[in-house]
C-alpha positions in Angstrom: 5.0 -157.0 -42.1 7.6 -157.9 -44.7 11.4 -157.7 -43.9 12.9 -155.1 -46.3 16.4 -155.7 -47.3 16.7 -152.5 -49.3 17.8 -150.6 -46.1 21.1 -152.7 -45.5 24.3 -153.6 -47.2 23.4 -157.1 -48.9 25.9 -159.4 -49.6 25.4 -162.6 -51.7 28.1 -165.2 -51.1 28.4 -168.7 -52.6 28.9 -172.0 -50.5 32.2 -172.4 -52.2 33.4 -168.9 -51.5 32.2 -168.9 -47.9 33.5 -172.4 -47.0 36.4 -174.9 -48.5 34.6 -177.3 -51.1 37.9 -178.3 -52.8 37.2 -181.9 -52.1 33.6 -181.8 -52.7 34.0 -180.0 -56.4 36.5 -182.8 -57.4 33.9 -185.6 -56.4 31.3 -183.5 -58.4 33.9 -183.2 -61.2 35.0 -186.7 -61.4 32.3 -188.8 -60.1 29.2 -186.8 -61.0 26.1 -184.8 -59.4 24.5 -188.4 -57.8 28.0 -189.0 -55.8 28.1 -185.6 -54.8 24.8 -185.5 -53.6 25.3 -188.6 -51.7 28.8 -187.4 -50.0 27.1 -184.3 -48.9 24.0 -186.1 -47.3 26.4 -188.8 -45.7 28.5 -186.1 -44.4 26.2 -183.3 -43.4 27.3 -183.1 -39.6 31.1 -182.7 -40.8 31.9 -179.2 -40.2 33.3 -177.3 -43.5 36.3 -175.4 -43.1 36.5 -171.7 -43.7 36.9 -170.8 -47.4 38.6 -167.7 -49.2 35.4 -165.4 -48.2 35.0 -166.3 -44.9 37.0 -163.9 -43.2 35.3 -160.7 -44.8 31.8 -162.3 -44.3 32.5 -163.0 -40.6 34.0 -159.5 -40.1 31.1 -157.7 -42.1 28.6 -159.4 -39.9 30.2 -158.3 -36.7 29.2 -154.8 -37.7 25.5 -155.6 -36.6 26.8 -155.9 -33.1 28.0 -152.1 -33.0 24.8 -150.0 -33.1 22.0 -151.1 -30.5 19.1 -152.4 -32.5 20.4 -151.4 -35.9 21.4 -154.1 -38.4 23.8 -152.9 -40.9 24.6 -155.8 -42.9 22.7 -159.0 -44.4 24.4 -161.9 -45.9 22.5 -164.2 -48.1 23.9 -167.8 -49.2 23.6 -168.0 -52.8 24.4 -171.6 -54.3 23.3 -173.8 -57.1 23.2 -176.5 -54.7 19.7 -178.4 -53.9 18.1 -178.3 -50.6 18.9 -181.9 -49.9 22.8 -180.8 -50.0 22.6 -177.7 -48.1 22.1 -179.2 -44.6 25.9 -179.4 -44.3 26.1 -175.7 -45.1 23.7 -174.6 -42.6 25.1 -177.0 -39.8 28.6 -175.1 -40.7 27.1 -171.7 -40.4 25.6 -172.4 -37.0 29.0 -174.2 -35.8 30.9 -170.8 -36.9 28.6 -168.6 -35.4 27.7 -166.9 -38.4 24.3 -165.0 -38.4 23.0 -166.1 -41.6 19.3 -167.0 -41.9 18.5 -166.4 -45.6 19.8 -168.7 -48.8 18.8 -169.1 -52.4 19.4 -172.9 -53.4 18.8 -173.1 -56.9 19.4 -176.9 -57.7 21.9 -175.7 -60.9 19.9 -172.8 -62.1 21.5 -169.3 -62.7 21.4 -167.1 -59.4 21.4 -163.7 -61.3 17.7 -163.3 -61.0 17.6 -163.9 -57.3 20.6 -161.6 -56.7 18.3 -158.9 -57.9 15.3 -159.8 -56.1 17.2 -159.9 -52.9 18.8 -156.4 -53.6 22.3 -157.9 -53.5 25.0 -155.0 -53.3 27.9 -157.2 -53.5 28.2 -161.1 -54.9 31.1 -163.2 -54.2 31.6 -166.6 -55.8 34.2 -169.1 -57.0 32.0 -169.7 -60.3 33.0 -167.5 -62.9 29.6 -168.0 -65.1 27.8 -166.4 -62.1 30.0 -163.9 -61.5 29.9 -162.8 -65.0 26.0 -163.0 -65.2 26.1 -160.6 -62.2 28.3 -158.0 -63.6 26.3 -158.3 -66.8 23.3 -157.4 -64.6 24.8 -154.4 -63.0 25.6 -156.0 -59.8 28.9 -155.7 -58.4 30.6 -159.1 -58.1 33.8 -160.7 -57.7 35.3 -164.0 -58.5 37.2 -164.8 -55.2 40.7 -166.7 -55.7 40.4 -170.1 -53.8 43.4 -169.6 -51.5 43.4 -170.4 -47.7 43.6 -167.4 -45.6 43.9 -166.6 -41.8 40.4 -165.8 -40.4 41.3 -163.2 -38.2 38.2 -161.1 -36.7 39.5 -157.5 -37.1 38.1 -154.6 -35.2 38.4 -152.6 -38.4 37.3 -154.2 -41.9 39.7 -153.0 -44.7 38.4 -153.2 -48.2 40.8 -152.2 -51.3 39.7 -151.7 -54.6 41.6 -151.0 -58.1 40.2 -148.0 -59.9 39.4 -148.4 -63.8 37.1 -150.9 -64.7 36.0 -151.4 -60.8 35.2 -148.3 -59.1 35.3 -146.4 -62.5 34.1 -147.3 -66.0 36.5 -149.0 -68.3 36.6 -146.0 -70.4 40.2 -144.9 -69.6 41.3 -148.5 -69.5 40.2 -149.0 -73.1 42.3 -146.0 -74.2 45.4 -147.3 -72.4 44.8 -150.9 -74.0 44.4 -149.4 -77.5 46.6 -146.6 -77.6 49.3 -146.8 -75.0 50.3 -145.0 -71.7 50.9 -141.6 -73.6 47.7 -141.4 -75.1 46.0 -142.5 -71.6 48.0 -139.9 -69.8 47.0 -137.0 -72.3 43.3 -138.1 -72.4 43.1 -138.0 -68.4 45.0 -134.8 -68.2 42.4 -133.2 -70.6 39.6 -134.5 -68.7 40.8 -134.0 -65.4 37.9 -131.7 -64.5 35.5 -134.3 -65.9 34.1 -137.0 -63.5 34.7 -140.4 -64.4 31.7 -142.6 -65.3 30.8 -145.2 -62.5 32.1 -148.5 -62.6 30.7 -151.7 -61.3 31.6 -151.3 -57.7 30.8 -147.4 -57.6 27.4 -148.3 -55.7 29.1 -150.8 -53.3 31.9 -148.2 -52.4 28.8 -145.4 -51.5 27.1 -147.9 -49.6 30.1 -148.6 -47.6 30.3 -144.8 -47.3 26.9 -144.6 -45.9 28.0 -147.2 -43.2 31.1 -145.2 -42.4 28.9 -142.2 -41.6 27.1 -143.9 -38.8 30.0 -143.8 -36.8 32.0 -141.0 -35.0 35.2 -140.0 -36.4 37.8 -142.4 -34.9 35.4 -145.1 -34.4 34.6 -146.2 -37.8 34.9 -150.0 -38.4 35.5 -150.0 -42.1 38.5 -148.6 -43.9 38.8 -148.2 -47.5 41.7 -147.8 -49.9 42.2 -147.3 -53.5 45.1 -149.1 -55.0 45.6 -148.2 -58.5 48.5 -148.5 -61.3 47.7 -144.7 -62.1 50.4 -141.9 -61.4 50.7 -138.3 -61.8 49.3 -136.6 -63.8 46.3 -138.8 -64.1 45.7 -138.9 -60.4 43.8 -135.8 -60.6 40.6 -137.1 -62.3 40.6 -139.8 -59.8 40.5 -137.5 -56.8 37.9 -135.1 -58.5 35.7 -137.9 -59.4 35.4 -139.2 -55.7 34.9 -135.5 -54.5 32.0 -135.2 -57.0 30.5 -138.4 -55.8 30.7 -137.0 -52.1 32.8 -140.2 -51.1 35.9 -140.2 -49.0 38.5 -143.1 -49.5 40.7 -143.4 -46.6 43.9 -144.4 -48.1 45.1 -143.9 -51.8 47.9 -145.3 -53.6 49.0 -144.2 -57.2 51.7 -146.9 -57.9 52.4 -146.1 -61.5 52.8 -149.8 -62.5 54.6 -150.8 -59.1 53.4 -154.4 -58.0 50.3 -154.0 -55.5 50.8 -157.0 -53.4 53.0 -155.3 -50.8 51.0 -152.5 -50.7 47.9 -154.6 -50.0 49.8 -156.7 -47.6 50.6 -153.6 -45.6 47.2 -152.3 -45.6 46.1 -155.7 -44.4 43.1 -155.7 -46.7 40.3 -158.1 -45.8 39.7 -158.2 -49.7 41.1 -156.7 -52.9 38.8 -156.1 -55.9 40.8 -155.5 -59.2 40.2 -156.5 -62.8 43.6 -157.7 -63.6 44.8 -161.2 -63.1 48.2 -159.9 -63.6 47.8 -158.0 -60.2 45.5 -160.6 -58.4 47.9 -163.5 -58.9 50.3 -161.8 -56.6 48.0 -160.1 -54.2 46.0 -163.5 -53.5 49.2 -164.8 -51.9 49.0 -162.2 -49.3 45.3 -161.0 -48.8 42.0 -162.1 -50.1 41.5 -161.2 -53.5 38.8 -161.2 -56.2 38.7 -160.5 -60.0 35.9 -158.3 -61.4 35.0 -159.2 -65.0 34.3 -157.0 -67.6 30.8 -156.3 -68.7 29.2 -158.3 -71.3 32.7 -159.6 -72.8 32.1 -163.5 -72.8 35.9 -164.0 -73.8 36.8 -163.1 -70.2 35.4 -166.4 -69.2 37.8 -168.5 -70.9 40.4 -166.7 -68.6 39.3 -169.2 -65.7 38.4 -172.6 -65.5 34.8 -172.9 -64.4 33.9 -174.0 -61.1 30.7 -175.8 -59.9 29.4 -174.9 -56.5 
């Protein structure tokens, strides 16, 4: 019988998001593919250190231990590496006790078609091209900042989201960017009873909400937060939108332009998703952070140096 992934929260993670491959990336860029391949084969028994997405992945996989005979999460390694360079990744996965058995290794080919084939709900990578492709293909995806974080195994996973252009569409964000704060506020007040259109992470949030419903109150292993620059009166449309979606977010912060980093630190986020580098460059110093590109905007690619996996 075929194994159906549609029943699980499926997370695709690149090798460079899961493990620290900074040295290996330098070899690839400075010495080329052949030297990179040789290095990985020669060092296949050397265990890789955790990367920026390791903490989230480890804690998500731990959810599978909470309900007897029921799996909630499946994680798939998705990498442009080839099979011959992958042994080091699998050895490191086993060493760190990660229950990951599936992988897509494409030898340089795009990952988006396989993310769709695996029914991936969330894709994390340090490669801006792959993240942009995933977003363009309606897959929730984040370009994770390559920082080193404490890999604490938390009893409760904490996931934080920005609102506009992440959970919700960028409809209102475009008004703010084009016409300013006053026009944005007027627009949101006029449309307070009209739910915001879904953004790239709406389906992922709903998947998280379904997992939360598997547990009794007080025992829920995932806690969510909305951390947005919105403030009153623009808060009402957000609250009513979530009500219309039948989704509960545990904590909400309407900051009115106040820096988000300290709030995220206090929340203890295992990851924070935002569309703006202006927020993430501060939050990344405290919590794992990932940038959500705008859909179909190739100019966004130029904001980041492309990283090889």
